KEKE-3310 file (N, C-alpha, C; in steps of 0.2 Angstrom, whole numbers, plus 5000, padded with zeros to 4 digits):
npx = (4946:4935:4930:4923:4920:4920:4916:4921:4911:4900:4884:4878:4888:4891:4881:4884:4896:4893:4884:4892:4902:4894:4892:4903:4913:4929:4938:4941:4940:4945:4946:4958:4960:4950:4944:4932:4928:4924:4926:4925:4936:4945:4940:4928:4934:4941:4930:4924:4934:4936:4924:4925:4936:4930:4923:4932:4937:4949:4957:4961:4968:4967:4980:4988:5000:4994:4987:4991:4989:4976:4970:4975:4986:5003:5012:5013:5014:5006:4994:4993:4991:4978:4971:4973:4979:4984:4990:4987:4996:4995:5000:5016:5025:5041:5055:5062:5053:5042:5049:5051:5038:5034:5039:5030:5017:5005:5007:5001:5003:5000:4992:4988:4995:5009:5025:5036:5050:5048:5042:5052:5062:5055:5055:5068:5070:5059:5051:5042:5032:5027:5019:5005:4997:4987:4973:4967:4951:4938:4929:4924:4914:4920:4933:4938:4949:4955:4953:4963:4975:4973:4975:4988:4995:4992:4999:5012:5013:5010:5021:5031:5025:5016:5001:4985:4973:4956:4943:4925:4909:4897:4881:4865:4866:4877:4894:4896:4905:4899:4892:4892:4897:4911:4921:4935:4938:4932:4922:4914:4906:4893:4888:4880:4884:4887:4890:4901:4910:4911:4918:4930:4936:4941:4954:4960:4966:4959:4943:4935:4921:4918:4910:4899:4887:4878:4867:4853:4858:4871:4884:4880:4878:4891:4899:4894:4898:4912:4915:4908:4907:4896:4886:4875:4860:4847:4830:4816:4802:4788:4787:4798:4806:4814:4830:4845:4856:4865:4878:4882:4897:4903:4905:4893:4891:4880:4871:4869:4868:4857:4860:4851:4838:4829:4813:4801:4788:4775:4779:4771:4772:4774:4774:4784:4794:4806:4822:4831:4847:4850:4837:4827:4824:4814:4815:4803:4791:4794:4808:4810:4818:4825:4816:4810:4823:4832:4838:4849:4851:4865:4866:4857:4844:4835:4818:4812:4802:4802:4806:4802:4800:4802:4805:4816:4833:4835:4838:4848:4857:4862:4876:4882:4881:4892:4902:4900:4906:4911:4902:4898:4890:4874:4863:4847:4836:4820:4809)
npy = (5032:5045:5058:5073:5084:5101:5115:5131:5139:5133:5136:5129:5125:5128:5122:5109:5107:5108:5098:5086:5088:5087:5073:5068:5068:5073:5078:5087:5090:5102:5111:5122:5126:5126:5129:5135:5142:5158:5176:5183:5174:5171:5178:5171:5158:5160:5162:5150:5142:5146:5143:5129:5127:5130:5119:5110:5104:5097:5104:5099:5105:5105:5109:5118:5123:5134:5139:5150:5162:5160:5163:5174:5176:5177:5167:5149:5146:5156:5151:5144:5153:5156:5144:5132:5117:5106:5101:5095:5090:5094:5089:5095:5101:5103:5094:5101:5111:5103:5097:5108:5113:5103:5105:5114:5111:5097:5085:5079:5068:5065:5051:5045:5048:5048:5040:5027:5031:5045:5045:5040:5050:5061:5054:5055:5067:5068:5061:5045:5044:5056:5059:5058:5047:5052:5049:5055:5062:5060:5070:5068:5056:5040:5042:5039:5029:5013:4998:4988:4995:5005:4997:4993:5005:5007:4997:5001:5012:5007:4998:5007:5012:5022:5030:5029:5038:5040:5044:5044:5045:5057:5056:5060:5077:5083:5089:5103:5107:5096:5087:5073:5065:5062:5051:5041:5028:5022:5012:5015:5026:5025:5018:5013:5025:5022:5009:5009:5016:5007:4997:5003:5005:4993:4994:5006:5019:5031:5038:5049:5059:5064:5073:5087:5082:5073:5066:5055:5048:5045:5049:5045:5032:5028:5032:5024:5011:5012:5016:5007:4995:4992:4987:4994:4990:4991:4985:4976:4969:4959:4953:4954:4965:4981:4983:4978:4964:4949:4941:4924:4917:4907:4903:4901:4893:4897:4906:4920:4918:4924:4926:4920:4920:4910:4902:4895:4895:4890:4890:4892:4885:4896:4906:4899:4900:4901:4907:4922:4930:4940:4938:4937:4925:4914:4899:4887:4876:4864:4863:4859:4861:4872:4881:4897:4903:4916:4920:4927:4927:4922:4919:4914:4903:4888:4884:4879:4869:4870:4883:4899:4914:4930:4943:4955:4961:4978:4983:4992:4991:4978:4976:4977:4965:4957:4962:4959:4952:4938:4936:4949:4964:4968:4980:4981:4990:4992:4995)
npz = (5007:5004:4992:4987:4972:4968:4958:4952:4946:4948:4954:4965:4973:4987:4994:4991:4997:5011:5013:5010:5020:5032:5032:5035:5026:5021:5012:4996:4979:4967:4951:4943:4931:4921:4905:4901:4912:4918:4923:4940:4946:4957:4968:4970:4972:4984:4993:4992:4997:5010:5016:5015:5023:5035:5038:5040:5029:5018:5004:4987:4973:4955:4944:4930:4918:4914:4924:4932:4923:4921:4933:4937:4945:4952:4956:4960:4973:4979:4980:4992:5004:5001:5005:4998:5000:4994:4978:4962:4949:4932:4915:4909:4919:4924:4932:4942:4946:4951:4962:4969:4972:4980:4992:4998:4996:4998:4986:4971:4957:4940:4937:4926:4915:4918:4915:4920:4920:4921:4933:4941:4940:4947:4960:4963:4969:4978:4992:4991:5000:5001:4991:4980:4968:4956:4946:4930:4926:4913:4902:4889:4881:4877:4879:4891:4903:4898:4905:4908:4906:4916:4927:4925:4926:4940:4946:4944:4952:4965:4967:4971:4983:4983:4986:4978:4969:4961:4950:4950:4940:4944:4953:4946:4943:4930:4926:4915:4900:4893:4900:4902:4912:4923:4924:4928:4923:4907:4907:4918:4915:4911:4921:4937:4948:4962:4962:4954:4962:4973:4966:4962:4975:4977:4971:4973:4984:4986:4982:4972:4969:4953:4946:4951:4955:4968:4970:4975:4986:4985:4992:5005:5004:5000:5011:5021:5017:5016:5029:5038:5031:5025:5012:5001:4993:4981:4980:4974:4981:4987:4999:5007:5019:5021:5027:5036:5033:5035:5025:5023:5029:5021:5004:4992:4976:4967:4973:4985:5002:5015:5031:5046:5042:5041:5046:5057:5055:5043:5026:5012:4996:4982:4968:4961:4951:4936:4940:4939:4936:4951:4956:4971:4983:4993:5003:5003:5012:5006:5007:5020:5035:5030:5027:5024:5022:5014:4999:4986:4969:4960:4947:4932:4936:4935:4937:4954:4963:4977:4980:4982:4972:4978:4975:4967:4964:4959:4942:4939:4950:4949:4946:4958:4964:4961:4969:4982:4997:5007:5022:5022:5027:5021:5015:5012:5002:5000:4987)
capx = (4945:4930:4930:4919:4922:4916:4919:4920:4905:4894:4880:4876:4894:4891:4877:4887:4902:4890:4881:4897:4905:4890:4892:4910:4918:4934:4942:4937:4944:4943:4951:4959:4961:4944:4944:4925:4926:4926:4923:4930:4937:4949:4935:4924:4938:4942:4924:4922:4939:4934:4918:4927:4940:4926:4920:4938:4938:4955:4956:4966:4967:4971:4983:4992:5005:4990:4983:4993:4986:4968:4967:4978:4991:5010:5016:5009:5014:5001:4988:4994:4987:4971:4968:4974:4984:4987:4989:4988:5000:4994:5006:5020:5029:5048:5057:5064:5047:5039:5052:5050:5031:5033:5041:5025:5010:5004:5008:4998:5005:4995:4993:4985:5000:5016:5028:5041:5056:5046:5041:5059:5065:5052:5057:5075:5070:5053:5050:5036:5026:5024:5016:4999:4996:4980:4971:4962:4944:4937:4923:4921:4913:4924:4940:4940:4954:4954:4954:4970:4980:4972:4978:4996:4998:4992:5004:5018:5013:5010:5028:5034:5022:5012:4993:4982:4966:4953:4936:4919:4905:4892:4874:4861:4869:4884:4897:4896:4899:4897:4887:4892:4900:4918:4924:4942:4937:4926:4917:4910:4903:4885:4887:4878:4890:4889:4893:4908:4914:4913:4923:4936:4939:4945:4960:4963:4965:4954:4938:4932:4915:4921:4905:4896:4880:4879:4860:4852:4861:4878:4888:4878:4880:4898:4902:4892:4902:4919:4916:4905:4907:4889:4884:4867:4857:4840:4827:4808:4799:4782:4787:4804:4807:4820:4834:4852:4856:4872:4879:4886:4905:4905:4903:4890:4892:4875:4867:4871:4863:4856:4860:4846:4831:4825:4808:4798:4781:4774:4780:4768:4774:4771:4778:4790:4796:4813:4825:4836:4852:4847:4831:4827:4820:4813:4814:4796:4790:4797:4815:4810:4822:4828:4811:4811:4830:4832:4844:4850:4854:4871:4866:4851:4843:4829:4812:4812:4795:4804:4809:4798:4803:4799:4807:4823:4837:4834:4843:4854:4861:4864:4883:4884:4882:4899:4906:4899:4911:4909:4901:4897:4883:4870:4857:4842:4832:4815:4804)
capy = (5039:5048:5065:5076:5089:5107:5120:5138:5142:5130:5139:5125:5122:5129:5117:5102:5106:5107:5091:5082:5089:5084:5066:5066:5069:5078:5079:5089:5092:5107:5112:5129:5128:5125:5135:5138:5146:5165:5180:5184:5167:5172:5180:5165:5153:5162:5161:5142:5139:5148:5138:5122:5127:5131:5113:5105:5100:5098:5105:5098:5108:5103:5115:5117:5129:5140:5141:5157:5167:5159:5166:5181:5176:5177:5161:5144:5147:5161:5147:5142:5157:5156:5138:5126:5113:5101:5102:5090:5093:5092:5089:5102:5103:5100:5090:5106:5114:5098:5096:5114:5113:5097:5108:5118:5108:5090:5084:5073:5067:5063:5044:5042:5049:5047:5034:5025:5035:5051:5044:5039:5057:5064:5051:5057:5073:5068:5054:5042:5045:5063:5059:5054:5046:5054:5048:5060:5061:5061:5072:5066:5049:5035:5043:5036:5024:5006:4995:4985:5001:5008:4992:4993:5011:5006:4992:5004:5016:5002:4996:5012:5013:5028:5029:5030:5041:5040:5047:5041:5050:5059:5054:5066:5083:5082:5095:5105:5109:5090:5084:5066:5062:5063:5045:5039:5022:5023:5007:5018:5032:5024:5013:5016:5028:5019:5002:5011:5018:5001:4993:5007:5004:4987:4995:5012:5022:5037:5038:5055:5060:5069:5078:5090:5079:5067:5064:5047:5046:5043:5050:5042:5024:5026:5032:5018:5006:5013:5016:5001:4989:4990:4988:4995:4987:4993:4979:4976:4963:4959:4951:4956:4971:4985:4982:4975:4957:4947:4936:4919:4918:4902:4906:4896:4894:4900:4911:4923:4916:4928:4923:4921:4922:4904:4903:4889:4895:4887:4894:4889:4886:4902:4909:4895:4901:4902:4912:4925:4934:4946:4936:4936:4919:4911:4892:4885:4870:4859:4862:4857:4865:4878:4885:4904:4906:4921:4920:4931:4923:4925:4918:4912:4896:4885:4884:4874:4869:4871:4889:4905:4920:4935:4949:4955:4967:4982:4982:4997:4988:4971:4976:4977:4958:4954:4965:4957:4948:4933:4939:4956:4966:4970:4984:4980:4996:4989:5000)
capz = (5007:4999:4991:4982:4968:4967:4953:4954:4943:4950:4959:4971:4977:4994:4997:4991:5002:5017:5013:5011:5027:5037:5031:5037:5020:5023:5006:4990:4973:4962:4945:4943:4924:4916:4900:4901:4918:4917:4928:4946:4949:4963:4973:4971:4975:4991:4997:4993:5001:5017:5018:5016:5029:5041:5040:5041:5023:5014:4996:4982:4966:4949:4941:4924:4917:4912:4930:4934:4919:4922:4940:4938:4951:4950:4957:4962:4980:4981:4982:4999:5009:5000:5007:4994:5004:4990:4971:4957:4943:4925:4911:4907:4924:4924:4938:4947:4948:4955:4968:4973:4974:4985:4999:5000:4995:4997:4979:4967:4951:4935:4937:4920:4910:4920:4914:4925:4919:4923:4940:4945:4940:4953:4966:4964:4974:4983:4995:4989:5005:5001:4984:4978:4961:4955:4939:4927:4924:4906:4901:4883:4880:4873:4880:4898:4903:4897:4912:4909:4906:4923:4932:4924:4929:4947:4948:4944:4958:4971:4968:4975:4989:4982:4986:4971:4969:4955:4950:4947:4938:4949:4952:4945:4939:4928:4925:4908:4895:4889:4904:4901:4917:4924:4927:4926:4918:4903:4909:4923:4913:4911:4927:4943:4951:4968:4960:4951:4968:4977:4962:4963:4982:4977:4968:4975:4991:4987:4977:4972:4964:4948:4945:4957:4957:4973:4972:4976:4992:4983:4997:5011:5003:5000:5018:5025:5014:5018:5037:5041:5027:5023:5005:5000:4987:4981:4977:4974:4984:4989:5006:5011:5022:5021:5033:5036:5033:5035:5021:5026:5028:5016:4998:4988:4969:4964:4977:4991:5007:5020:5038:5051:5039:5042:5050:5059:5053:5037:5020:5007:4989:4978:4963:4960:4944:4935:4944:4935:4940:4955:4959:4978:4984:4999:5003:5006:5016:5003:5010:5028:5040:5027:5025:5025:5020:5009:4995:4980:4964:4957:4940:4930:4938:4933:4943:4959:4967:4984:4981:4980:4970:4981:4973:4963:4964:4953:4936:4940:4956:4948:4946:4965:4967:4960:4973:4988:5000:5012:5028:5021:5028:5015:5017:5006:5002:4996:4985)
cpx = (4940:4931:4925:4923:4918:4920:4917:4914:4899:4890:4878:4882:4894:4887:4880:4892:4899:4887:4886:4900:4901:4890:4899:4915:4923:4939:4938:4942:4941:4948:4951:4962:4956:4943:4937:4924:4929:4924:4928:4931:4940:4944:4930:4928:4939:4936:4923:4928:4938:4929:4921:4932:4936:4923:4926:4939:4945:4954:4962:4964:4971:4974:4987:4996:5000:4986:4984:4989:4978:4966:4970:4983:4998:5014:5011:5008:5009:4994:4988:4990:4980:4967:4969:4980:4987:4985:4991:4990:4998:5000:5010:5024:5036:5050:5058:5058:5043:5042:5051:5043:5030:5035:5035:5018:5011:5003:5005:5001:5000:4996:4991:4990:5007:5019:5033:5047:5054:5045:5048:5063:5062:5055:5065:5075:5064:5052:5043:5030:5024:5021:5009:4999:4988:4978:4967:4955:4943:4930:4920:4920:4918:4932:4943:4945:4951:4956:4960:4975:4979:4976:4986:4999:4998:4998:5011:5019:5014:5017:5032:5031:5018:5005:4990:4974:4963:4946:4931:4914:4900:4885:4870:4865:4876:4887:4897:4903:4896:4892:4886:4896:4907:4921:4932:4942:4931:4921:4912:4906:4895:4883:4884:4884:4892:4892:4901:4913:4916:4918:4930:4940:4943:4952:4964:4962:4959:4950:4935:4926:4918:4916:4902:4890:4882:4872:4860:4856:4868:4883:4887:4880:4887:4901:4900:4896:4909:4920:4914:4905:4900:4888:4877:4865:4849:4836:4819:4806:4792:4781:4793:4804:4814:4824:4841:4852:4864:4873:4883:4893:4907:4902:4900:4891:4887:4871:4871:4865:4863:4855:4853:4839:4827:4819:4805:4791:4781:4776:4777:4771:4770:4776:4784:4792:4803:4816:4831:4841:4848:4840:4832:4822:4820:4812:4807:4797:4794:4804:4815:4813:4825:4822:4812:4818:4829:4838:4843:4853:4860:4871:4859:4850:4836:4824:4813:4806:4796:4806:4804:4802:4799:4801:4814:4826:4836:4840:4849:4859:4864:4872:4886:4885:4889:4904:4905:4904:4908:4908:4899:4890:4880:4864:4853:4837:4826:4810:4797)
cpy = (5041:5055:5067:5081:5095:5111:5127:5142:5138:5133:5136:5122:5122:5123:5110:5101:5105:5100:5086:5082:5086:5076:5064:5066:5074:5080:5082:5091:5098:5108:5120:5130:5126:5130:5138:5142:5153:5169:5181:5178:5167:5173:5174:5159:5154:5160:5154:5139:5140:5144:5131:5121:5127:5124:5108:5101:5102:5099:5103:5101:5106:5109:5113:5123:5135:5142:5148:5162:5166:5163:5173:5181:5175:5171:5156:5144:5152:5157:5145:5146:5157:5149:5132:5123:5108:5102:5096:5093:5090:5091:5096:5104:5100:5098:5095:5109:5109:5097:5102:5115:5108:5100:5112:5115:5100:5089:5078:5073:5064:5055:5041:5043:5048:5040:5032:5029:5042:5051:5044:5046:5061:5061:5053:5064:5073:5061:5052:5044:5052:5064:5056:5053:5047:5053:5054:5058:5063:5063:5069:5059:5046:5037:5041:5030:5017:5003:4992:4990:5004:5003:4992:4999:5010:5002:4996:5009:5012:5000:5001:5015:5020:5027:5032:5033:5041:5043:5042:5046:5051:5056:5060:5071:5081:5088:5096:5106:5102:5087:5076:5062:5063:5057:5045:5033:5023:5018:5010:5023:5031:5019:5017:5018:5025:5013:5004:5013:5012:4997:4997:5006:4997:4988:5001:5015:5027:5037:5045:5055:5065:5075:5081:5086:5073:5065:5057:5044:5043:5043:5046:5034:5023:5027:5026:5012:5006:5013:5010:4995:4987:4992:4988:4993:4988:4987:4980:4969:4964:4956:4953:4963:4975:4983:4979:4967:4955:4941:4930:4919:4913:4905:4900:4898:4898:4905:4914:4921:4921:4925:4925:4923:4916:4905:4896:4889:4892:4892:4891:4890:4891:4905:4905:4894:4901:4908:4915:4928:4940:4944:4935:4930:4918:4904:4891:4879:4864:4857:4861:4863:4872:4883:4893:4907:4910:4920:4925:4927:4926:4924:4915:4905:4894:4885:4878:4874:4871:4878:4894:4911:4926:4942:4949:4962:4972:4982:4986:4994:4981:4971:4975:4970:4955:4957:4963:4952:4943:4937:4947:4958:4970:4974:4984:4986:4993:4995:4998)
cpz = (5002:4999:4986:4977:4967:4962:4954:4951:4944:4956:4965:4975:4984:4997:4997:4996:5009:5018:5014:5018:5032:5037:5034:5032:5021:5017:5000:4985:4969:4957:4944:4936:4919:4911:4900:4906:4916:4923:4934:4949:4956:4969:4975:4974:4982:4995:4998:4998:5009:5020:5019:5022:5035:5043:5040:5035:5020:5007:4992:4976:4961:4945:4935:4924:4915:4918:4932:4930:4920:4928:4941:4944:4948:4950:4960:4970:4983:4983:4989:5004:5008:5002:5004:4997:4999:4982:4967:4951:4936:4921:4910:4913:4924:4931:4943:4950:4953:4962:4972:4976:4980:4992:5002:5001:4996:4989:4976:4960:4946:4934:4930:4914:4911:4918:4920:4925:4922:4931:4944:4945:4946:4959:4967:4969:4979:4985:4993:4994:5005:4994:4984:4970:4960:4948:4937:4927:4916:4904:4894:4883:4875:4875:4887:4897:4901:4903:4913:4910:4913:4928:4931:4927:4937:4950:4949:4951:4965:4972:4972:4981:4989:4982:4980:4972:4962:4955:4947:4945:4944:4948:4951:4940:4937:4926:4917:4906:4891:4893:4903:4906:4917:4927:4925:4921:4914:4904:4914:4921:4913:4917:4933:4947:4958:4967:4958:4957:4972:4973:4963:4970:4982:4975:4970:4982:4992:4981:4978:4967:4959:4947:4951:4959:4962:4975:4973:4981:4991:4989:5004:5010:5003:5007:5022:5023:5017:5026:5041:5038:5026:5016:5004:4993:4987:4977:4977:4977:4987:4997:5010:5014:5021:5027:5031:5037:5032:5030:5025:5024:5022:5010:4994:4980:4966:4967:4983:4996:5013:5027:5042:5048:5039:5047:5052:5057:5046:5031:5014:5000:4985:4974:4962:4953:4943:4938:4940:4939:4944:4958:4967:4979:4991:4999:5006:5010:5013:5005:5017:5032:5037:5026:5028:5024:5014:5005:4989:4975:4961:4949:4938:4933:4936:4939:4947:4963:4974:4985:4978:4978:4973:4979:4968:4965:4958:4948:4937:4945:4955:4948:4953:4967:4966:4965:4980:4991:5005:5019:5028:5024:5022:5017:5011:5007:4997:4994:4985)
residu = (MET:ILE:GLY:ILE:SER:PHE:TYR:LEU:GLN:ASP:PRO:HIS:ALA:GLU:THR:GLN:ILE:ILE:HIS:ALA:ALA:ASN:LEU:GLY:VAL:LYS:ARG:ALA:PHE:THR:SER:LEU:HIS:ILE:PRO:GLU:GLU:LYS:GLY:GLU:LEU:VAL:LYS:ARG:MET:ILE:MET:LEU:LEU:LYS:LEU:SER:GLU:SER:TYR:GLY:MET:GLU:ILE:HIS:ALA:ASP:VAL:SER:ILE:ASN:THR:LEU:ASP:HIS:LEU:GLY:ILE:SER:LYS:PHE:THR:ASP:LEU:TRP:PRO:LEU:GLY:ILE:LYS:GLY:ILE:ARG:LEU:ASP:ASP:GLY:PHE:ASP:LYS:GLU:THR:VAL:ILE:SER:LEU:SER:LYS:VAL:PHE:SER:LEU:SER:LEU:ASN:ALA:SER:THR:LEU:ASN:GLU:ASP:GLU:LEU:LEU:ALA:VAL:LEU:GLY:GLY:VAL:GLU:PRO:GLU:ASN:LEU:ILE:ALA:TRP:HIS:ASN:PHE:TYR:PRO:ARG:PRO:GLU:THR:GLY:LEU:GLU:GLU:GLU:PHE:PHE:HIS:GLU:GLN:ASN:ARG:MET:PHE:LYS:LYS:TYR:GLY:ILE:PRO:ILE:PHE:ALA:PHE:ILE:PRO:GLY:ALA:GLY:SER:LYS:ARG:GLY:PRO:ILE:HIS:GLU:GLY:LEU:PRO:THR:LEU:GLU:LYS:HIS:ARG:LEU:MET:ASN:PRO:TYR:ALA:ALA:GLY:ILE:GLU:LEU:PHE:GLN:HIS:VAL:GLU:GLY:VAL:TYR:VAL:GLY:ASP:GLN:GLY:THR:GLU:ASN:ASN:LEU:LEU:GLU:TYR:LEU:THR:ALA:TYR:LYS:ASN:GLN:ASN:ILE:LEU:THR:VAL:ARG:ALA:GLU:SER:ARG:LEU:LEU:GLN:SER:GLY:GLN:TYR:GLU:LEU:ARG:PRO:ASP:VAL:SER:GLN:ASP:VAL:PHE:ARG:LEU:GLN:ASN:THR:ARG:VAL:THR:ALA:ASN:VAL:GLU:PRO:SER:ASN:THR:VAL:ALA:ARG:SER:LEU:GLY:SER:ILE:THR:MET:ASP:ASN:ASP:GLY:TYR:GLY:ARG:TYR:ARG:GLY:GLU:VAL:GLN:ILE:CYS:LYS:ARG:ASP:LEU:GLU:ALA:ASN:HIS:ARG:VAL:ASN:VAL:ILE:GLY:ARG:ILE:ILE:GLU:GLU:ASP:ILE:PRO:LEU:LEU:SER:LEU:LEU:LYS:PRO:GLY:GLN:THR:ILE:LYS:LEU:ILE:ILE:ASP)
# end
């Protein structure tokens, strides 16, 4: 599942919602207790929720005990007729309130802070299939989750059959006031957001873009991966054409081998230099019937007079190589 995030004082929220909906994204997250947000928040919220509803998009909102005062409403159930169908509870809610709200909303628990005793207390009144474990995002650099802690928390929720959601930073514009990205994992803050999303999909059911920015085809690439198992990688090459290729189902130690790339025509030796991680190569006539086979290097390899170096994966997309699977469809975008 892929979701976006929009915020009440983002002037481009409408454009973002429409763009995501047109790509088939049907989930969105918003926060209803951001201290920096001021003004006619309820009016703005109603307008954005109506727009989302018109595109069939389901909205989950982050709420805290301060949300009622922040929006000027009397009780949380007032959010339901406004179009909020799911709420994510920040810290500070007692068991009785959680159970009561679960009868009205799709309910998400804070997966980053909840311990097992607290989870068991909630499960005393709410069935696990009615819950989502949803991790925080972390605006301030150096405060995102440590990876092993993230996995420990996930193991706890998986034990009880509760689906897990988490955030990746946006591509392009970042939410203020810090503008340093909104990831769940600190390791993802400066990482290619697309690679961060593909990595998260190995561990959680829902990946949401925390920031409002989805530039650089982020949503297009994520939906192609989730819906069609196509992993998109950008590259530079003087010979290779943009297009889709299939990886072999068997796994080689040193290279990814692209199927159906061999040729019968001559491939003269050229640029037979040392191959670094991410190099794109083509076997030349020296390898006989293998001539034309295209490979991507998994690690640094020495020069081979039978292998031409014809391009490389761009540096920002190198992390994607570790996420490729046997038989994967890979879409190469050649600059």
